[in-house]
mmJSON file of the N, C-alpha and C atoms, coordinates in Angstrom:
{"data_MODEL":{"atom_site":{
"group_PDB":["ATOM","ATOM","ATOM","ATOM","ATOM","ATOM","ATOM","ATOM","ATOM","ATOM","ATOM","ATOM","ATOM","ATOM","ATOM","ATOM","ATOM","ATOM","ATOM","ATOM","ATOM","ATOM","ATOM","ATOM","ATOM","ATOM","ATOM","ATOM","ATOM","ATOM","ATOM","ATOM","ATOM","ATOM","ATOM","ATOM","ATOM","ATOM","ATOM","ATOM","ATOM","ATOM","ATOM","ATOM","ATOM","ATOM","ATOM","ATOM","ATOM","ATOM","ATOM","ATOM","ATOM","ATOM","ATOM","ATOM","ATOM","ATOM","ATOM","ATOM","ATOM","ATOM","ATOM","ATOM","ATOM","ATOM","ATOM","ATOM","ATOM","ATOM","ATOM","ATOM","ATOM","ATOM","ATOM","ATOM","ATOM","ATOM","ATOM","ATOM","ATOM","ATOM","ATOM","ATOM","ATOM","ATOM","ATOM","ATOM","ATOM","ATOM","ATOM","ATOM","ATOM","ATOM","ATOM","ATOM","ATOM","ATOM","ATOM","ATOM","ATOM","ATOM","ATOM","ATOM","ATOM","ATOM","ATOM","ATOM","ATOM","ATOM","ATOM","ATOM","ATOM","ATOM","ATOM","ATOM","ATOM","ATOM","ATOM","ATOM","ATOM","ATOM","ATOM","ATOM","ATOM","ATOM","ATOM","ATOM","ATOM","ATOM","ATOM","ATOM","ATOM","ATOM","ATOM","ATOM","ATOM","ATOM","ATOM","ATOM","ATOM","ATOM","ATOM","ATOM","ATOM","ATOM","ATOM","ATOM","ATOM","ATOM","ATOM","ATOM","ATOM","ATOM","ATOM","ATOM","ATOM","ATOM","ATOM","ATOM","ATOM","ATOM","ATOM","ATOM","ATOM","ATOM","ATOM","ATOM","ATOM","ATOM","ATOM","ATOM","ATOM","ATOM","ATOM","ATOM","ATOM","ATOM","ATOM","ATOM","ATOM","ATOM","ATOM","ATOM","ATOM","ATOM","ATOM","ATOM","ATOM","ATOM","ATOM","ATOM","ATOM","ATOM","ATOM","ATOM","ATOM","ATOM","ATOM","ATOM","ATOM","ATOM","ATOM","ATOM"],
"id":[1,2,3,4,5,6,7,8,9,10,11,12,13,14,15,16,17,18,19,20,21,22,23,24,25,26,27,28,29,30,31,32,33,34,35,36,37,38,39,40,41,42,43,44,45,46,47,48,49,50,51,52,53,54,55,56,57,58,59,60,61,62,63,64,65,66,67,68,69,70,71,72,73,74,75,76,77,78,79,80,81,82,83,84,85,86,87,88,89,90,91,92,93,94,95,96,97,98,99,100,101,102,103,104,105,106,107,108,109,110,111,112,113,114,115,116,117,118,119,120,121,122,123,124,125,126,127,128,129,130,131,132,133,134,135,136,137,138,139,140,141,142,143,144,145,146,147,148,149,150,151,152,153,154,155,156,157,158,159,160,161,162,163,164,165,166,167,168,169,170,171,172,173,174,175,176,177,178,179,180,181,182,183,184,185,186,187,188,189,190,191,192,193,194,195,196,197,198,199,200,201,202,203,204],
"type_symbol":["N","C","C","N","C","C","N","C","C","N","C","C","N","C","C","N","C","C","N","C","C","N","C","C","N","C","C","N","C","C","N","C","C","N","C","C","N","C","C","N","C","C","N","C","C","N","C","C","N","C","C","N","C","C","N","C","C","N","C","C","N","C","C","N","C","C","N","C","C","N","C","C","N","C","C","N","C","C","N","C","C","N","C","C","N","C","C","N","C","C","N","C","C","N","C","C","N","C","C","N","C","C","N","C","C","N","C","C","N","C","C","N","C","C","N","C","C","N","C","C","N","C","C","N","C","C","N","C","C","N","C","C","N","C","C","N","C","C","N","C","C","N","C","C","N","C","C","N","C","C","N","C","C","N","C","C","N","C","C","N","C","C","N","C","C","N","C","C","N","C","C","N","C","C","N","C","C","N","C","C","N","C","C","N","C","C","N","C","C","N","C","C","N","C","C","N","C","C","N","C","C","N","C","C"],
"label_atom_id":["N","CA","C","N","CA","C","N","CA","C","N","CA","C","N","CA","C","N","CA","C","N","CA","C","N","CA","C","N","CA","C","N","CA","C","N","CA","C","N","CA","C","N","CA","C","N","CA","C","N","CA","C","N","CA","C","N","CA","C","N","CA","C","N","CA","C","N","CA","C","N","CA","C","N","CA","C","N","CA","C","N","CA","C","N","CA","C","N","CA","C","N","CA","C","N","CA","C","N","CA","C","N","CA","C","N","CA","C","N","CA","C","N","CA","C","N","CA","C","N","CA","C","N","CA","C","N","CA","C","N","CA","C","N","CA","C","N","CA","C","N","CA","C","N","CA","C","N","CA","C","N","CA","C","N","CA","C","N","CA","C","N","CA","C","N","CA","C","N","CA","C","N","CA","C","N","CA","C","N","CA","C","N","CA","C","N","CA","C","N","CA","C","N","CA","C","N","CA","C","N","CA","C","N","CA","C","N","CA","C","N","CA","C","N","CA","C","N","CA","C","N","CA","C","N","CA","C","N","CA","C","N","CA","C","N","CA","C"],
"label_alt_id":[null,null,null,null,null,null,null,null,null,null,null,null,null,null,null,null,null,null,null,null,null,null,null,null,null,null,null,null,null,null,null,null,null,null,null,null,null,null,null,null,null,null,null,null,null,null,null,null,null,null,null,null,null,null,null,null,null,null,null,null,null,null,null,null,null,null,null,null,null,null,null,null,null,null,null,null,null,null,null,null,null,null,null,null,null,null,null,null,null,null,null,null,null,null,null,null,null,null,null,null,null,null,null,null,null,null,null,null,null,null,null,null,null,null,null,null,null,null,null,null,null,null,null,null,null,null,null,null,null,null,null,null,null,null,null,null,null,null,null,null,null,null,null,null,null,null,null,null,null,null,null,null,null,null,null,null,null,null,null,null,null,null,null,null,null,null,null,null,null,null,null,null,null,null,null,null,null,null,null,null,null,null,null,null,null,null,null,null,null,null,null,null,null,null,null,null,null,null,null,null,null,null,null,null],
"label_comp_id":["UNK","UNK","UNK","UNK","UNK","UNK","UNK","UNK","UNK","UNK","UNK","UNK","UNK","UNK","UNK","UNK","UNK","UNK","UNK","UNK","UNK","UNK","UNK","UNK","UNK","UNK","UNK","UNK","UNK","UNK","UNK","UNK","UNK","UNK","UNK","UNK","UNK","UNK","UNK","UNK","UNK","UNK","UNK","UNK","UNK","UNK","UNK","UNK","UNK","UNK","UNK","UNK","UNK","UNK","UNK","UNK","UNK","UNK","UNK","UNK","UNK","UNK","UNK","UNK","UNK","UNK","UNK","UNK","UNK","UNK","UNK","UNK","UNK","UNK","UNK","UNK","UNK","UNK","UNK","UNK","UNK","UNK","UNK","UNK","UNK","UNK","UNK","UNK","UNK","UNK","UNK","UNK","UNK","UNK","UNK","UNK","UNK","UNK","UNK","UNK","UNK","UNK","UNK","UNK","UNK","UNK","UNK","UNK","UNK","UNK","UNK","UNK","UNK","UNK","UNK","UNK","UNK","UNK","UNK","UNK","UNK","UNK","UNK","UNK","UNK","UNK","UNK","UNK","UNK","UNK","UNK","UNK","UNK","UNK","UNK","UNK","UNK","UNK","UNK","UNK","UNK","UNK","UNK","UNK","UNK","UNK","UNK","UNK","UNK","UNK","UNK","UNK","UNK","UNK","UNK","UNK","UNK","UNK","UNK","UNK","UNK","UNK","UNK","UNK","UNK","UNK","UNK","UNK","UNK","UNK","UNK","UNK","UNK","UNK","UNK","UNK","UNK","UNK","UNK","UNK","UNK","UNK","UNK","UNK","UNK","UNK","UNK","UNK","UNK","UNK","UNK","UNK","UNK","UNK","UNK","UNK","UNK","UNK","UNK","UNK","UNK","UNK","UNK","UNK"],
"label_asym_id":["A","A","A","A","A","A","A","A","A","A","A","A","A","A","A","A","A","A","A","A","A","A","A","A","A","A","A","A","A","A","A","A","A","A","A","A","A","A","A","A","A","A","A","A","A","A","A","A","A","A","A","A","A","A","A","A","A","A","A","A","A","A","A","A","A","A","A","A","A","A","A","A","A","A","A","A","A","A","A","A","A","A","A","A","A","A","A","A","A","A","A","A","A","A","A","A","A","A","A","A","A","A","A","A","A","A","A","A","A","A","A","A","A","A","A","A","A","A","A","A","A","A","A","A","A","A","A","A","A","A","A","A","A","A","A","A","A","A","A","A","A","A","A","A","A","A","A","A","A","A","A","A","A","A","A","A","A","A","A","A","A","A","A","A","A","A","A","A","A","A","A","A","A","A","A","A","A","A","A","A","A","A","A","A","A","A","A","A","A","A","A","A","A","A","A","A","A","A","A","A","A","A","A","A"],
"label_entity_id":["1","1","1","1","1","1","1","1","1","1","1","1","1","1","1","1","1","1","1","1","1","1","1","1","1","1","1","1","1","1","1","1","1","1","1","1","1","1","1","1","1","1","1","1","1","1","1","1","1","1","1","1","1","1","1","1","1","1","1","1","1","1","1","1","1","1","1","1","1","1","1","1","1","1","1","1","1","1","1","1","1","1","1","1","1","1","1","1","1","1","1","1","1","1","1","1","1","1","1","1","1","1","1","1","1","1","1","1","1","1","1","1","1","1","1","1","1","1","1","1","1","1","1","1","1","1","1","1","1","1","1","1","1","1","1","1","1","1","1","1","1","1","1","1","1","1","1","1","1","1","1","1","1","1","1","1","1","1","1","1","1","1","1","1","1","1","1","1","1","1","1","1","1","1","1","1","1","1","1","1","1","1","1","1","1","1","1","1","1","1","1","1","1","1","1","1","1","1","1","1","1","1","1","1"],
"label_seq_id":[1,1,1,2,2,2,3,3,3,4,4,4,5,5,5,6,6,6,7,7,7,8,8,8,9,9,9,10,10,10,11,11,11,12,12,12,13,13,13,14,14,14,15,15,15,16,16,16,17,17,17,18,18,18,19,19,19,20,20,20,21,21,21,22,22,22,23,23,23,24,24,24,25,25,25,26,26,26,27,27,27,28,28,28,29,29,29,30,30,30,31,31,31,32,32,32,33,33,33,34,34,34,35,35,35,36,36,36,37,37,37,38,38,38,39,39,39,40,40,40,41,41,41,42,42,42,43,43,43,44,44,44,45,45,45,46,46,46,47,47,47,48,48,48,49,49,49,50,50,50,51,51,51,52,52,52,53,53,53,54,54,54,55,55,55,56,56,56,57,57,57,58,58,58,59,59,59,60,60,60,61,61,61,62,62,62,63,63,63,64,64,64,65,65,65,66,66,66,67,67,67,68,68,68],
"pdbx_PDB_ins_code":[null,null,null,null,null,null,null,null,null,null,null,null,null,null,null,null,null,null,null,null,null,null,null,null,null,null,null,null,null,null,null,null,null,null,null,null,null,null,null,null,null,null,null,null,null,null,null,null,null,null,null,null,null,null,null,null,null,null,null,null,null,null,null,null,null,null,null,null,null,null,null,null,null,null,null,null,null,null,null,null,null,null,null,null,null,null,null,null,null,null,null,null,null,null,null,null,null,null,null,null,null,null,null,null,null,null,null,null,null,null,null,null,null,null,null,null,null,null,null,null,null,null,null,null,null,null,null,null,null,null,null,null,null,null,null,null,null,null,null,null,null,null,null,null,null,null,null,null,null,null,null,null,null,null,null,null,null,null,null,null,null,null,null,null,null,null,null,null,null,null,null,null,null,null,null,null,null,null,null,null,null,null,null,null,null,null,null,null,null,null,null,null,null,null,null,null,null,null,null,null,null,null,null,null],
"Cartn_x":[-15.037,-16.267,-17.327,-18.31,-19.935,-20.497,-21.386,-22.248,-23.582,-24.763,-25.969,-26.818,-27.68,-28.628,-29.679,-29.97,-31.206,-32.195,-33.508,-34.515,-34.627,-35.008,-35.53,-37.079,-37.462,-39.03,-39.642,-40.786,-41.268,-41.865,-42.188,-42.783,-44.362,-44.947,-46.588,-46.761,-46.094,-46.411,-45.13,-45.098,-43.881,-43.834,-44.639,-44.329,-43.828,-43.672,-43.061,-41.628,-41.018,-39.463,-39.376,-38.68,-38.096,-36.714,-35.807,-34.511,-33.813,-32.957,-32.069,-30.698,-30.202,-28.893,-27.846,-26.731,-25.873,-25.297,-25.157,-24.419,-23.459,-22.813,-21.555,-22.416,-22.142,-22.683,-23.807,-24.402,-25.784,-26.077,-25.362,-25.587,-26.838,-27.58,-28.761,-28.295,-27.277,-26.658,-26.093,-26.541,-26.196,-24.902,-24.046,-22.635,-22.855,-23.772,-23.884,-24.321,-24.568,-24.825,-26.248,-27.242,-28.436,-28.81,-29.776,-30.235,-31.342,-31.423,-32.276,-33.063,-34.327,-35.285,-34.433,-34.707,-34.026,-34.655,-35.992,-36.729,-36.651,-36.0,-35.809,-35.738,-36.165,-35.966,-34.411,-33.914,-32.359,-32.305,-31.301,-30.821,-29.455,-29.067,-27.909,-27.127,-26.069,-25.41,-25.281,-25.703,-25.337,-26.475,-27.553,-28.641,-28.158,-27.27,-26.641,-26.568,-27.628,-27.287,-28.522,-29.217,-30.346,-31.436,-31.625,-32.72,-31.935,-31.071,-30.202,-31.132,-32.562,-33.359,-33.542,-33.572,-33.641,-32.341,-31.515,-30.152,-29.692,-29.162,-28.376,-27.161,-26.743,-25.666,-24.477,-24.548,-23.627,-23.105,-23.992,-23.813,-22.827,-23.529,-23.158,-21.453,-21.267,-19.933,-18.97,-19.32,-18.585,-18.39,-19.483,-19.487,-18.537,-18.374,-17.774,-16.113,-15.616,-14.523,-14.041,-15.091,-14.403,-14.631,-15.426,-15.49,-14.405,-13.803,-12.986,-13.72],
"Cartn_y":[69.905,70.904,70.017,70.865,70.441,70.35,69.255,69.041,69.009,69.127,68.939,68.42,67.832,67.311,68.304,68.752,69.568,69.116,69.306,68.786,69.422,68.833,69.522,68.944,69.742,69.601,69.493,68.712,68.4,69.902,70.077,71.053,71.157,69.988,69.788,69.778,69.469,69.532,70.265,71.253,72.031,71.485,70.631,69.94,68.689,68.285,66.814,66.795,65.866,65.788,65.121,65.81,64.974,64.077,64.74,64.363,64.978,64.364,65.068,65.353,66.54,66.839,67.361,67.235,67.688,69.065,69.831,71.253,71.07,72.437,72.378,73.83,73.259,74.236,74.587,75.674,76.104,76.614,76.343,76.815,76.615,77.17,76.607,76.301,76.262,75.569,74.307,73.237,72.019,71.784,70.842,70.594,70.583,69.828,69.715,70.939,71.873,73.2,73.645,72.799,73.029,74.315,75.159,76.142,75.43,75.601,75.006,75.966,75.848,76.696,77.126,78.341,78.889,78.321,77.718,77.09,75.761,74.955,73.274,72.961,71.556,70.86,70.317,70.475,69.789,68.793,68.041,66.666,66.796,65.933,65.844,64.873,64.938,64.339,62.873,62.445,60.798,60.215,60.656,60.12,59.825,60.126,59.973,58.696,58.261,56.983,55.978,56.501,55.605,55.106,56.173,55.663,56.249,55.448,55.569,56.301,55.746,56.405,57.626,58.134,59.638,60.546,59.948,60.927,61.21,62.493,63.271,62.365,61.69,61.17,61.884,63.196,63.805,64.417,64.732,65.499,64.337,63.021,61.909,61.798,61.703,61.561,62.699,63.651,64.978,64.904,64.629,64.552,63.291,62.064,61.289,61.297,62.531,62.748,63.908,64.336,65.452,64.789,63.623,63.155,62.047,61.585,60.593,59.18],
"Cartn_z":[9.543,9.357,9.508,9.797,10.211,9.102,8.826,7.774,8.489,7.514,7.85,6.769,6.997,5.787,5.654,4.524,4.276,3.145,3.036,2.471,1.262,0.027,-1.137,-1.443,-1.691,-1.652,-3.09,-3.268,-4.748,-5.143,-6.168,-6.806,-6.66,-6.719,-6.464,-4.948,-4.226,-2.871,-2.051,-1.417,-1.261,0.167,0.799,2.251,2.155,0.897,0.799,0.24,0.98,0.552,-0.77,-1.678,-2.794,-2.518,-1.718,-1.453,-0.666,0.076,1.016,0.434,0.707,0.355,1.352,1.254,2.127,2.148,3.042,3.141,4.144,4.043,4.811,5.737,7.124,8.102,7.97,7.912,7.914,6.579,5.683,4.284,3.782,2.831,2.079,0.577,0.31,-0.816,-0.783,-1.531,-1.199,-2.162,-1.557,-1.974,-3.286,-3.887,-5.572,-6.302,-5.478,-6.084,-6.205,-5.756,-5.669,-4.575,-4.758,-4.007,-2.953,-1.792,-0.891,-0.438,-0.095,0.839,1.957,2.481,4.001,4.935,4.605,5.674,5.688,4.747,4.612,5.869,5.983,7.244,7.483,8.493,8.485,9.46,9.384,10.119,10.368,11.412,11.67,10.582,9.85,9.081,9.271,10.565,11.139,10.241,9.755,9.185,7.532,7.141,5.826,5.489,4.356,3.836,4.562,5.68,5.984,5.47,4.109,2.967,1.693,1.523,0.152,-1.188,-1.184,-2.231,-2.037,-0.97,-0.899,-0.681,-1.089,-0.761,-2.257,-2.391,-3.518,-3.656,-4.766,-5.057,-5.078,-5.755,-5.906,-4.55,-3.926,-2.501,-1.413,-1.884,-0.975,-1.205,-2.7,-3.042,-2.571,-2.63,-2.164,-0.724,0.071,1.556,2.014,1.338,1.716,1.443,0.67,0.457,1.549,2.315,3.591,4.713,5.046,6.534,6.529,7.801,7.979,7.983],
"occupancy":[1.0,1.0,1.0,1.0,1.0,1.0,1.0,1.0,1.0,1.0,1.0,1.0,1.0,1.0,1.0,1.0,1.0,1.0,1.0,1.0,1.0,1.0,1.0,1.0,1.0,1.0,1.0,1.0,1.0,1.0,1.0,1.0,1.0,1.0,1.0,1.0,1.0,1.0,1.0,1.0,1.0,1.0,1.0,1.0,1.0,1.0,1.0,1.0,1.0,1.0,1.0,1.0,1.0,1.0,1.0,1.0,1.0,1.0,1.0,1.0,1.0,1.0,1.0,1.0,1.0,1.0,1.0,1.0,1.0,1.0,1.0,1.0,1.0,1.0,1.0,1.0,1.0,1.0,1.0,1.0,1.0,1.0,1.0,1.0,1.0,1.0,1.0,1.0,1.0,1.0,1.0,1.0,1.0,1.0,1.0,1.0,1.0,1.0,1.0,1.0,1.0,1.0,1.0,1.0,1.0,1.0,1.0,1.0,1.0,1.0,1.0,1.0,1.0,1.0,1.0,1.0,1.0,1.0,1.0,1.0,1.0,1.0,1.0,1.0,1.0,1.0,1.0,1.0,1.0,1.0,1.0,1.0,1.0,1.0,1.0,1.0,1.0,1.0,1.0,1.0,1.0,1.0,1.0,1.0,1.0,1.0,1.0,1.0,1.0,1.0,1.0,1.0,1.0,1.0,1.0,1.0,1.0,1.0,1.0,1.0,1.0,1.0,1.0,1.0,1.0,1.0,1.0,1.0,1.0,1.0,1.0,1.0,1.0,1.0,1.0,1.0,1.0,1.0,1.0,1.0,1.0,1.0,1.0,1.0,1.0,1.0,1.0,1.0,1.0,1.0,1.0,1.0,1.0,1.0,1.0,1.0,1.0,1.0,1.0,1.0,1.0,1.0,1.0,1.0],
"B_iso_or_equiv":[0.0,0.0,0.0,0.0,0.0,0.0,0.0,0.0,0.0,0.0,0.0,0.0,0.0,0.0,0.0,0.0,0.0,0.0,0.0,0.0,0.0,0.0,0.0,0.0,0.0,0.0,0.0,0.0,0.0,0.0,0.0,0.0,0.0,0.0,0.0,0.0,0.0,0.0,0.0,0.0,0.0,0.0,0.0,0.0,0.0,0.0,0.0,0.0,0.0,0.0,0.0,0.0,0.0,0.0,0.0,0.0,0.0,0.0,0.0,0.0,0.0,0.0,0.0,0.0,0.0,0.0,0.0,0.0,0.0,0.0,0.0,0.0,0.0,0.0,0.0,0.0,0.0,0.0,0.0,0.0,0.0,0.0,0.0,0.0,0.0,0.0,0.0,0.0,0.0,0.0,0.0,0.0,0.0,0.0,0.0,0.0,0.0,0.0,0.0,0.0,0.0,0.0,0.0,0.0,0.0,0.0,0.0,0.0,0.0,0.0,0.0,0.0,0.0,0.0,0.0,0.0,0.0,0.0,0.0,0.0,0.0,0.0,0.0,0.0,0.0,0.0,0.0,0.0,0.0,0.0,0.0,0.0,0.0,0.0,0.0,0.0,0.0,0.0,0.0,0.0,0.0,0.0,0.0,0.0,0.0,0.0,0.0,0.0,0.0,0.0,0.0,0.0,0.0,0.0,0.0,0.0,0.0,0.0,0.0,0.0,0.0,0.0,0.0,0.0,0.0,0.0,0.0,0.0,0.0,0.0,0.0,0.0,0.0,0.0,0.0,0.0,0.0,0.0,0.0,0.0,0.0,0.0,0.0,0.0,0.0,0.0,0.0,0.0,0.0,0.0,0.0,0.0,0.0,0.0,0.0,0.0,0.0,0.0,0.0,0.0,0.0,0.0,0.0,0.0],
"pdbx_formal_charge":[null,null,null,null,null,null,null,null,null,null,null,null,null,null,null,null,null,null,null,null,null,null,null,null,null,null,null,null,null,null,null,null,null,null,null,null,null,null,null,null,null,null,null,null,null,null,null,null,null,null,null,null,null,null,null,null,null,null,null,null,null,null,null,null,null,null,null,null,null,null,null,null,null,null,null,null,null,null,null,null,null,null,null,null,null,null,null,null,null,null,null,null,null,null,null,null,null,null,null,null,null,null,null,null,null,null,null,null,null,null,null,null,null,null,null,null,null,null,null,null,null,null,null,null,null,null,null,null,null,null,null,null,null,null,null,null,null,null,null,null,null,null,null,null,null,null,null,null,null,null,null,null,null,null,null,null,null,null,null,null,null,null,null,null,null,null,null,null,null,null,null,null,null,null,null,null,null,null,null,null,null,null,null,null,null,null,null,null,null,null,null,null,null,null,null,null,null,null,null,null,null,null,null,null],
"auth_seq_id":[1,1,1,2,2,2,3,3,3,4,4,4,5,5,5,6,6,6,7,7,7,8,8,8,9,9,9,10,10,10,11,11,11,12,12,12,13,13,13,14,14,14,15,15,15,16,16,16,17,17,17,18,18,18,19,19,19,20,20,20,21,21,21,22,22,22,23,23,23,24,24,24,25,25,25,26,26,26,27,27,27,28,28,28,29,29,29,30,30,30,31,31,31,32,32,32,33,33,33,34,34,34,35,35,35,36,36,36,37,37,37,38,38,38,39,39,39,40,40,40,41,41,41,42,42,42,43,43,43,44,44,44,45,45,45,46,46,46,47,47,47,48,48,48,49,49,49,50,50,50,51,51,51,52,52,52,53,53,53,54,54,54,55,55,55,56,56,56,57,57,57,58,58,58,59,59,59,60,60,60,61,61,61,62,62,62,63,63,63,64,64,64,65,65,65,66,66,66,67,67,67,68,68,68],
"auth_comp_id":["UNK","UNK","UNK","UNK","UNK","UNK","UNK","UNK","UNK","UNK","UNK","UNK","UNK","UNK","UNK","UNK","UNK","UNK","UNK","UNK","UNK","UNK","UNK","UNK","UNK","UNK","UNK","UNK","UNK","UNK","UNK","UNK","UNK","UNK","UNK","UNK","UNK","UNK","UNK","UNK","UNK","UNK","UNK","UNK","UNK","UNK","UNK","UNK","UNK","UNK","UNK","UNK","UNK","UNK","UNK","UNK","UNK","UNK","UNK","UNK","UNK","UNK","UNK","UNK","UNK","UNK","UNK","UNK","UNK","UNK","UNK","UNK","UNK","UNK","UNK","UNK","UNK","UNK","UNK","UNK","UNK","UNK","UNK","UNK","UNK","UNK","UNK","UNK","UNK","UNK","UNK","UNK","UNK","UNK","UNK","UNK","UNK","UNK","UNK","UNK","UNK","UNK","UNK","UNK","UNK","UNK","UNK","UNK","UNK","UNK","UNK","UNK","UNK","UNK","UNK","UNK","UNK","UNK","UNK","UNK","UNK","UNK","UNK","UNK","UNK","UNK","UNK","UNK","UNK","UNK","UNK","UNK","UNK","UNK","UNK","UNK","UNK","UNK","UNK","UNK","UNK","UNK","UNK","UNK","UNK","UNK","UNK","UNK","UNK","UNK","UNK","UNK","UNK","UNK","UNK","UNK","UNK","UNK","UNK","UNK","UNK","UNK","UNK","UNK","UNK","UNK","UNK","UNK","UNK","UNK","UNK","UNK","UNK","UNK","UNK","UNK","UNK","UNK","UNK","UNK","UNK","UNK","UNK","UNK","UNK","UNK","UNK","UNK","UNK","UNK","UNK","UNK","UNK","UNK","UNK","UNK","UNK","UNK","UNK","UNK","UNK","UNK","UNK","UNK"],
"auth_asym_id":["A","A","A","A","A","A","A","A","A","A","A","A","A","A","A","A","A","A","A","A","A","A","A","A","A","A","A","A","A","A","A","A","A","A","A","A","A","A","A","A","A","A","A","A","A","A","A","A","A","A","A","A","A","A","A","A","A","A","A","A","A","A","A","A","A","A","A","A","A","A","A","A","A","A","A","A","A","A","A","A","A","A","A","A","A","A","A","A","A","A","A","A","A","A","A","A","A","A","A","A","A","A","A","A","A","A","A","A","A","A","A","A","A","A","A","A","A","A","A","A","A","A","A","A","A","A","A","A","A","A","A","A","A","A","A","A","A","A","A","A","A","A","A","A","A","A","A","A","A","A","A","A","A","A","A","A","A","A","A","A","A","A","A","A","A","A","A","A","A","A","A","A","A","A","A","A","A","A","A","A","A","A","A","A","A","A","A","A","A","A","A","A","A","A","A","A","A","A","A","A","A","A","A","A"],
"auth_atom_id":["N","CA","C","N","CA","C","N","CA","C","N","CA","C","N","CA","C","N","CA","C","N","CA","C","N","CA","C","N","CA","C","N","CA","C","N","CA","C","N","CA","C","N","CA","C","N","CA","C","N","CA","C","N","CA","C","N","CA","C","N","CA","C","N","CA","C","N","CA","C","N","CA","C","N","CA","C","N","CA","C","N","CA","C","N","CA","C","N","CA","C","N","CA","C","N","CA","C","N","CA","C","N","CA","C","N","CA","C","N","CA","C","N","CA","C","N","CA","C","N","CA","C","N","CA","C","N","CA","C","N","CA","C","N","CA","C","N","CA","C","N","CA","C","N","CA","C","N","CA","C","N","CA","C","N","CA","C","N","CA","C","N","CA","C","N","CA","C","N","CA","C","N","CA","C","N","CA","C","N","CA","C","N","CA","C","N","CA","C","N","CA","C","N","CA","C","N","CA","C","N","CA","C","N","CA","C","N","CA","C","N","CA","C","N","CA","C","N","CA","C","N","CA","C","N","CA","C","N","CA","C","N","CA","C","N","CA","C"],
"pdbx_PDB_model_num":[1,1,1,1,1,1,1,1,1,1,1,1,1,1,1,1,1,1,1,1,1,1,1,1,1,1,1,1,1,1,1,1,1,1,1,1,1,1,1,1,1,1,1,1,1,1,1,1,1,1,1,1,1,1,1,1,1,1,1,1,1,1,1,1,1,1,1,1,1,1,1,1,1,1,1,1,1,1,1,1,1,1,1,1,1,1,1,1,1,1,1,1,1,1,1,1,1,1,1,1,1,1,1,1,1,1,1,1,1,1,1,1,1,1,1,1,1,1,1,1,1,1,1,1,1,1,1,1,1,1,1,1,1,1,1,1,1,1,1,1,1,1,1,1,1,1,1,1,1,1,1,1,1,1,1,1,1,1,1,1,1,1,1,1,1,1,1,1,1,1,1,1,1,1,1,1,1,1,1,1,1,1,1,1,1,1,1,1,1,1,1,1,1,1,1,1,1,1,1,1,1,1,1,1]
}}}
């Protein structure tokens, strides 16, 4: 299955990334269940863990169970 990182933005500044979530394919729903903006920035899953403070812990746990 293909995974993609998608941004969640702050409420105060809609262009500032609050955290990164993992989605399956091109979905706009994070693996943790959070609904993300359709125009949210997307990145390859290869970047997961580059900045742990910005990663959703729940998405990370589910993602690691799905990838070898």
